[in-house]
N, C-alpha and C positions, 0 to 999 in steps of 0.2 A: 833716185835723185829727182826724177820727173815729178813724183808725188809731192816731194818737199817744195819744189819750185811752184807747183800748182797751188799748194796750200798757202805759201807766202804771197803769191800773186793775188789769191782770193782775199786774204786779209787786207792787203794794201788797197786793192781796187774797190773793195766793198766798204772801205772806211771803218772796218771792225777794229776797235782799239785792241792792241795786244802788246804784252810785255815779253812773254816767253813762249816759245814753241818747243815742246818736248818731243824729241824723236823716239825716245824710249822712256818708260815711266813704270812705277811700281803700283799700278792700280789696274783692276780689271776694267775693260771698256765700259761695262754697264754702270760703273761708278762715275764716269765722265758725263757731263751734260753736253750732248751733241749740239752743234750749231744747226739752226734751222736752215741756214743758207748754204751749208757745205757739209756733205755727209762724212768727209774724211777728217773732221776736226771736232774735238770735244773739250769743254772747259774742265781744267784740272784743279782739284783741291785735295791735298793730302798725300801726294806722291813723295816718297822720300829718296828715291834713287836719282843720282846726278850723273847719269851715264852719257847722254847726248842731247844737246839742246841748242836752239838759236835764240840769241838775246837781241831784242829790239835796241838799236843804238841809243835811244833816249833813256832806256832803262838800265843801261850798263853800270852807271855810277851807283844806282840804288842797290843793285845786286852785289857789287864790289864792297859797298859799305856793310851789307848784311854779312858777307863772308869775313870781312875784317873784324866785325863785332864777335862773330863766332870764334875766330882764332884767338882773340883776346880772352874770351870767356873760357875756352879750353885751356889756355896757358895759365890763367889765374885759378881755374878749377883744379888743375893738377897739383897745385901746391896747397889745396884746402883739405879738409878732413872729409869731404863728401865722397861717397863711394863712386868709383869710376863710371858705373852704368848711369847714375843720375847726372853726372857731368855730360856724358854722351847724349842723353835724352834732351838735355837743355841746350847744349852748344855745338854738337856735331853739325857740319855743313848741310848734310842731307836732312837734318831735323829743323834747323833754323829757317831753311827756305820754305818750309810749310807755312810759316807765318806770312811770307810774301805771297804765296798762292791764294791765301784767304782774302787778301786785299787787292791783289793785282789781277791782270788779265792774262792768265796762263792757259795755254791750250796744248792738247796732245794730238799727235798725228795718228790716224787710224787707217789701216793697221799700223802697228809700231814699225819704226824704221830699223830696229835692231833689238837685240836682247843682250843682257849681261851674261857672259859665258861663265862656266864653273871657275871658281877661284877661291883662294884662301881669304877668310875674313879675320882681320885683326880683332874686331869687336867680338865675334863669336868664338875666336880661338880655334877655328876648325875650317875644313874645306866645305864650301857651300855651293849650292846650285839653285840660284834664285829664278832664273829664266825671265827676268824683267828687263 
């Protein structure tokens, strides 16, 4: 918890614009662009796991709109003739937020604040161990 507080304090006090701080993410650290001013943070682009994150208050409505559009897309896609996997790739929440990462100021905490434990994946239809 101290690392999270220190990272948030750094972002605020340094004036670094930020939208999201991911505590856990599905990318190797080497794929994040580390901040020059703080060794424990890196810029995220392409993480699909939505396991734990802090949302900047001014960004909350943007993220909620993104998730609402994803929900609408999933509902309408399920009644279409598209194969389920293509619907997932286009509209699943952990996929649509990649678009926000490309245009927003998303950072990941390093080392990660946690990992996703072993669990059943509805998408894969089997038990998975992602460790992200």
